[in-house]
N, C-alpha and C positions, 0 to 999 in steps of 0.2 A: 281633963284637957283632951285625952284620947277619945272619950265618949262624945264630947262636943264636936270634935273634928269629924268623927265617923257620922254623927247625925247631920252635920252640914253637908258632907260629901254625899250621903244618901239622899238628902233633900234636893241637892243639885242634880244628881243623877236621875231622880224621879221626875224633876221638872223637865230635864232634857229629853227623857224617854217619852214624856207626855207630848212634848213639842214634836218629837220625831213622828208621832202618829197624826199630826196635823196634815191636812191636805186641802187643796183648792178645788172648788167646783165652779165651772163657767157655764152660764146659760145665755145663749147657745154655746156649744162646745167649740164651734168655729164660725167664721163669718166671711162673707164675700161682699165687698164694697166696690163701687166705682170711685175713681179718683175725685176728691172733693165731696164725696157722699158721707153722711154721718149715720152710724149705727149705734145700738145700745146693747150693753152686756151687763148681766148681773153676776157679780163675783162674791163668793163666800169662802171664808177660811173656816174649815170644819175640824172638829176633833174626832177621836176614834168612834164616838157615838153618833157621828154625822150631825152634830149640833154646833152652832156658832162657837168659835174657840175663845171669844172675848180677847182677841189679840188683833191689833190693827196691822195694816199692810200698806205698802206704797205700790203705785201702778205707773208703769212707764213703757215706752216704746223701745224695743231692742232689735238687734240684727239690722241696724241702719248702716248700709255701706258708706264708708268714708266719714263716719261720725265717731270720734273718740279712738283711743288706742287699741281697743279690743271689740269683738263683735257684740259683747254683752253690755257695752257702754250705753247709758240712756241716750236716746236720740229724739228726733221730732218728726219721724215719718207718720206718726199718729198724733193728732191733737186730742188730748185726753182731759176729761173733766167729770168728776173730781180726780185728783191725782193721789188720793189716799182714802182708805176706808174709814168707817166710824170705829169706835172703840170695841164694838162687838165682833168685828171682822166681816162687815157687810158693806158692799158698795154697788150702786147702780151707776154705770159709767157710760158716758157718751164718747164715742171715738170717731174721729174724722180722718180719712186717709189723705195725706198730702203728697204721696208718691206711689208709683206702681210697684208690683212685685209681691212676694210672699212676706208679709210683715208679721212681727211677733209682738203681741201684747203680753207684757211680763209683769209679774207681781212678786213681792218679796215681803215677808213678815218683818215687823219692827220689834226690837227688844233685845235683851241679852241672850247670849248663846247662839247656836247655829241658826241661820235664817232658813225659813221654809220658802221655796221658790216654786212658782208655777208659770206656765206659758200657754198661750192660746194663739192659734194661727189665724191671720186675717189675710185673705187673698184679694189683691187688687189687680185685676187684669190690665194688661197693657192696652191703651187705646190704639186704634188703627193708625197706620202711617198716614201722615197728611201730605208731606212733600219732601223733596230731596234737594240738597244744595251742593253743587260742585265747588271744590276749593279754587278752581280757576276755569275760565272759559275762553281759551285762545281762539282767534279766528284764522290763524295761519301757523303751520308747523313746517319745518324743513325735513326733507328726506334724511334717512340714516341718523335719526335722533330718537331719544327715549324721553318721554314726559310722564311724570308721576301725577296720578289723579287720586284724590280722596273725595268721599261724599259724606256729607252730614245728613243723618236721617232725623226728621222732625215728626213727632206724632201729633194727634189732634189735641192733646193737652199742652202742646207747645214745648215738649221736652225732647231733648236730644237722646236718641236711642243708640246705644252701643251694642245691643244684643241682636240686631237685625243684620242678616247677610245682604250684601249689595252685589248685584251681578252687573259687571261692566262689559259692554259689547261694542263692536265696530260694525257698521253696515257693510263694509267692504274690506275683508281681511287681507286682500291682495295689496291694498294701499296702506293700511295700518291695522294693527291688531294688539290686543292687550295680553301681557303675560300674567302669570298667576299672582303677581304682587301689585297689580293695578297700574303698571307702566304701559303707556301706549307707544309702541315701537313702529315708526314710520318706515315704509319700504320703497314706495315709488310715488310719483305725483298723482294727484287725483283729489276727489272729495269724499268725505265720509261723514256719517252721522254717528256721534258718540251717544250711547244710551246707558243710563243707570236705572236699575229696576230693583225695588224692594217691596215685598208683600203686595205685588200687583200695581204699585205706583211707579211710574216711569218719568224720568226727566231726560231731555235730549238737548244737544246743540250740534251745529254743523261746523266743520272745520276744513280748510283747504290745506293740502299737502303740496308744497312747491319744491322745486329743485334746490338742493343745498349749494350755496355759492362758496362755501368754505373750501380753501385749497391749502391752507397751512395754519399752524398754531404756534404762538410764541408764549413763553412763560418766564417771568422774572420775579425777583424779590430784592429788598433793600439790603439784606444781610446774608452772609455765608455761614455765620455761626450764631447760635442762640443758646440760652440756658433751658434746662427742663422747666416746663411751666410757662415760658415766654410764648407769646403769640406772634407768629410771623405771617404777614399778608403777602400772598402771591397774586401777581397781576397777569392774567392770561388774556391774550387777544386772539380771536379767530379772524383770519385774514382771507380776502378773496384773491382771485387770480392777479389783480393789480396791486396787491399788498395793502389794500384798504381794510379797515376794521369792519366786520359784520356785527353791528351792535346787538342785534336781536338773536344772534346764534347762541344756542345753549352750550355752555362749557361745563364739563364734569371734571372732577379731581379724584385722584387716588394717590396712595403713597406706598412705598416699601422701605424697609429699613433693616439695618444690622446693628444690634445693640452692643455697647461695650459690656464686657463681662461684669465689671464692677465688683461689689461686695457679695452679691447673691446670685449672679448669673441670670438676671431677669431678661425676658425676651423684649424685643423692640415693641414699643407701645406708643401710639399716637392717635391723632384725630385730624382730619382735614374736612372742612365744611364745604358746602356747595358754593359759597362765595369766596373760597380760596384762603381761608384762615387755617393755619397749621399750628399744632402744639404737640410736643412729645413729652411722654411721662418718664421715659428712660433715655439715658445718654447713648449716643451712637451716631451713625451716618444714615441719613434719611434722604430718599429721593421722592420728590413730589412730581406727579405727571398730570398735565392738563390735556384733555382731548375733546375734539368736536368734529362731528361729521366724518369720522374715520381718520382724522389727522391728530397728531399729538406732539408735545414738546415736554421736556422735563428739566428740573433743576435739583441739584444735590446740595444739602446743607449739613453742617456738623452741629450736633447738640451736645453741650457739656453739662455737667452736674450743676445744679443751682447753688448748692453749697451755702445755704442761708441757715445759720445756727446761732442760738443764744443759750447760755447756761441758765438753768432754773434751779433755785434752791428753796427747799421748804424751811421756813423760819419759825412757824408756829402752828398750833392746832388747837382750836377751841372745841372741846368735846362735850357733847350731851349724850350720856350713856344709856338713858332709859327710854328714849323716844326718838323717832325719826325726825330729822330736821327738814323743814320746808324751804321756802325761798329766803334770801337774805338781802340786806341793803346796807351800804357803808356810806357814812357822811361825816363832814367836818363839824366840830363843835362850834357853838355860837355863844356870845355873851361871855360869862365867866369861864366857859369851857373852850374858848377860842384857842386854837393851837393843838387841840386833842382830836382824835379820830374815834368814831363810834360805829357800831354795827347793831343791826336788829335781825333776829332769826325767828322764823315761824316753826311750827311743829305739825306733824302728820301722824294720824292714828294715836293721838295723845289725849291730853285733858284740857286743851284750850290755852296753852301757854305761849307767850311770845317773850323771848329773852333779849335783853339789852346788854351790850358788851362795850367795854373800853378796850379798843384795839390800837391805842396810841403806840404801845410797844408790842408789835405783832408776835414777838417771841414769848410773850407772857400775857395773853388775852384773858380778860376777867369778866365774868358775868356781874353786872352792877345793879340790875333790877329785873324783875319779872312781872309781866302783866298776865293775869289769868281771866279768861272770859268763858261764857257758856258755849262751847264748841268742841267738836272732836278734832277738827282740822283748823289750824290757823295757817293756811297754806301760804298766804302772801303777806309781805310787809313792805311798805313804801314810806319814804320820807320826803317832805316837800323840799324844793330847791333851796329855800332859806334856812333849812335845818331846824324848823320849829314845830312842824305838825307832822304826825305820823298816822298811818292807816293800817289796820290789820284786818284781814278777811276772816269770815266765819262760815264754817260748814258743819252740819251735824249737830246743831244746837238742840238741847233737850225739848225746847218748846217750839222748835222749827222757826224761831225768829232769828234768822241768820244775818245776812247783810254784812256790815263792816262796823268797826269801832274806830273813832277818831281820838287821837292822843296828843297831848302836849309833851313833846320830846326835847324842849329847849334845855331841860336839865335831865339828861339821860339817867342820872342816878336816882331820880325821883319822877318817873313817868306818871302822868296823870291822865285818866280817862275823862275826856271832855264831853263826849256824846256817842250815841249809837245811831245807826241808820239801818232800818230793816223793812221799811215800807215796800210791800210787794216783792220781797226777796226771800220768801220761805224756802225756795229751792237751793239757796246757798250762793255765796260769792266765792269764786275760786281765784280770781286775779283782779288787781286794781292798778291804777296809775294816778298820780297826782300831777296836775299841770295847771298853773295859773289859777289857784284857788278853786279848782274843781277836781272831784274824784271821778274817775272813769271806772265803773265797777261792772265786771262780767257777771251778769245776773242769770242764774239757773241754766247756764250753758246755752242760752238762746239769743242774748242781746247784751249790749252794755248800756247802763244807765249813767247819766251825767249829773252829778250832785254838786251844788254850789256850797263851798265851805268857807266863804269869806268870813263868816262868823262860825267858827268850828263847833260852837256849842249849839248852834241852831241850823243844821244842814237842811237843804231842801232840793228836790229834783227839779232840773231845768230842761233836760232833754233825754232822748232815747235814740239809739241807733240799732236797728234790727234788719237783717236781710229778709227778702221775701221769697227766697228760693225754697223748693220743696225739701223738707227734712233738714233744714239748716241748723247749724250749731256753731258755737264760738268757744274758744279756749282762753285767749289772752288779748290784751290791748296795750299798746305802747304809744306814747304821744311825744312828738318832737317838732318844734317850730310850728305848732298849731295844726299838725297833721296827725291823725290817729291811725295807727297801723294795727289792724286786728288780724288774728289767726283763727281760721274758720274751718278746720278739717278739710272736707272735700270742696268747700267753696274757696279755699286757699286764702291768700292775703288780700285784704281790702284796705285801701287808703281813703280816709275821709277827712274833709276840711272841717275842723272844729274851731277855726280862728287863725288859719294860716296867714302869714304875712303877705300883704299884697305886693306883687312883683313890681319893681321900679326899674326902668331902663338905666337910671343913674346909679343903681346899686351894683358895684363891681366886686362885691364879696363873693365867697363861695356859695352863699345861699342862692344866688341867681341860677346856679347850675343844677339845682334840684328842680326838675321839670314839673314836679307836682306843685311846688310853690308858685310856679308860673301860671298854673291853673287855679290856684287858691284865691281866697279873698272874699268869697261869698258866704262861707259857712261860719258857724258860731257854736258854742256849747248848747244853746237852745235850738239851733237849726243846723244840725250836721248835714253836710253835703258830700255824697260819694264822688271821688275823683277818678279812681282807677282800681282795677282788681286783676288777679290772675289765679285761676282755679288750680287745685291740686288733684291730678287724675287718680292718685292713690288714696287720697283722703286722710293724710297723716300730718297736715299742717298744724303745728302745735305752738310755734313761736315765730315772731317776725321782728327784724331789726333793720332800720334804714342805714344805708352805707353809701356815702359820697366818696369815691376813690380819690385820695389825695394825689395819686400819681397819674391818673388818666382823666379825671373829671367825670367818669361814668357814674351814673346813679343806679344803685342796686337796692333791692329789698332781699335780705338774707332770710330764707324760710327754714325753720328747723322742724324735723320730724319728731313724732313720738309714736312708737309702735310696739305692741306686745304680741308677737305672732303666736306665742304659746299660752296666751291668757295671763290673767293677773292673780290666779289663786295662790301661786307660790309667794307673790309679793305680800299678800294679806297674811301669809303664815311665816313671814320673815325668812323665806327661802329664796334662792336665786331664781329670778324671773326671766332672764335673758332677753331684755328689750333690744330693739334694733332701730336703725335710722341714721340720717345724716343731715347735711346742710346744703341748701340749694340757693344759687345766686341768680336772682331774677333781674334782668336788665330793664329798667323803667325809663330809659332815655326818651322813648316814645311811649307815654303813659297809655295811649290808646292801643298800642300793639306791644305789650311786654313780652319778653321771651326768656326762657331759662337758658343760661349760657354755661354754667359750671356747677359741679357738685363735689362736695367733700364727703366721703363715706369711709367709715372704719367698719368693715363687714361684721366683725365679731362683737360689737358693742352698740349701745343705743344712745342716740343724741337726746339732749334735753333743752338747754338754753344756750344763748350766745351773747357776746358783747364785742363791740368793735372799738379799737383805740388806734387812731390814724389808719394805717393800712395793715393792721394786725388783728386777727380774729382770735378771741378767747372762746374756745368751744368746749362746752361741758357735756360729758357723757355719763350715763348712769354708772356702768361698771368699767368705764374707760378713763375716769379721771378728767383732767383738764388738758387740752391740747392747744398749743399756741401756734398759729398758722400765719404764714406770710401770704397776704392777699393783695400785694402790690401789683401794678401793671394790669394789662388787659386780662380778663378771666375767660377761660374756655376749657371745656372738657370735664 
């Protein structure tokens, strides 16, 4: 037994040592392409004798800003064909650049043991600047005011450039001049030409500066006392000498405050917006000041603790001790199991298992069946609304036939595999959703495919939705009322009509207050139609959940982050990986002009998924557990 063990160990060490000597060779060693241009690279995985290593490898684009939770996450800034070598370790690859910058073509060996990794730089120069766009072009400004200007820079590829410096100037600094923050401060009456210049391209407009008629300011609010987190609207009026309102006079707001000491002695903290909405994070006395043209008025309010609390008690724990758990889904039993509750859980870095639980008694949850498929990750599990059909996703299959598996879960004690779907899904399916006899499957992180499962033994594809933005990628999709909400890293949240209810003026239900449904009615699973979107400037959009506020009627999409600022190597080695991130509340009352209004952040932990019940947010964090949050009322801050 000892000799056999030594022989096995020696054999493993020898194999690993041999693999350590493998290295990649790129011909050419680097490449320069224009955006949209295609180049060819020959890649070989060689052994210590500089001969083909007879080990295959995968090929992908890395260092894609805003794609995935880490810089090493496979992206799509390079279109690559083929995406894998042959079995000898040889590949002749066509690469097409879809965005500018210093891109990385990355390769990783396939097989047991430590991977061999190689990288090649592909430089895609930025196209010249084409034109500039001001955020506003007023034709008149009042003296003694400050107006903020920003400029969008568009290059010849039609891409917005955030790396270009813009110089803002005034033709007559005695009349108006810019400060270092892009604010145009008016001094006396006259005319000026405002210019923005970037890389030799200039955009201009003319503006008149006229005498400011404001002679006083009044400010009021409906309440003298609010709770922390409540939003109070201040109404400020700029008045002329006759006491009449000057409607186009700009009004600015500021606040000061003295916090109650409370439990921890926190300082005064609040926010007042340019339209006069105020919210405080700590209790105390706050004074809001409105000013215009050198005149001001103020109002003081008391802020008391919100004091919203509920007791939470842990009643049960379903433990899987030998592998990480992926997503879960809970549903009510049907047929002979009516009255019982069940759950399904996936596995990550495992052997392709999906576990099925009886959770009728949450203090004694039991595994009642296990389905094992060819996969390393069964990341996602979903159950149909009628509780009869289940779907589990597959990643890392030995034959690269990933996709998803369709299950009969009407008897959770005896789950049956009905069919598999892997057509054009070799890159893996990470997330799925079941809605009205269709599966929405996130395919290879690039798009979601829409599969008809009316006959779950014979599924077939009916539609695809994919963005056309440079370097796009997708993580998740969620469907509600015929609207698909997808999470797309730097492309943010995207709402798509896949069979949304047609809006009826006779419908007085809450559904009519979802403004996306008012635009819907043209799309279907076979013809998805994009309705609205909001990009994520940090590129961390990992999840999205629609939220119709029961207390205000406002419609939000709650966006969740996923971010591993220190990389994921520790995660792969079962060590603390310290993820970060939070939840962002995007107001979609006007789908054509959505805006982020509030954020919940726990700085020391990383967000993952979310669920809304009435006006309560259940927020899941990697190393921060579950937090139950009051999201009633208007949201701000």
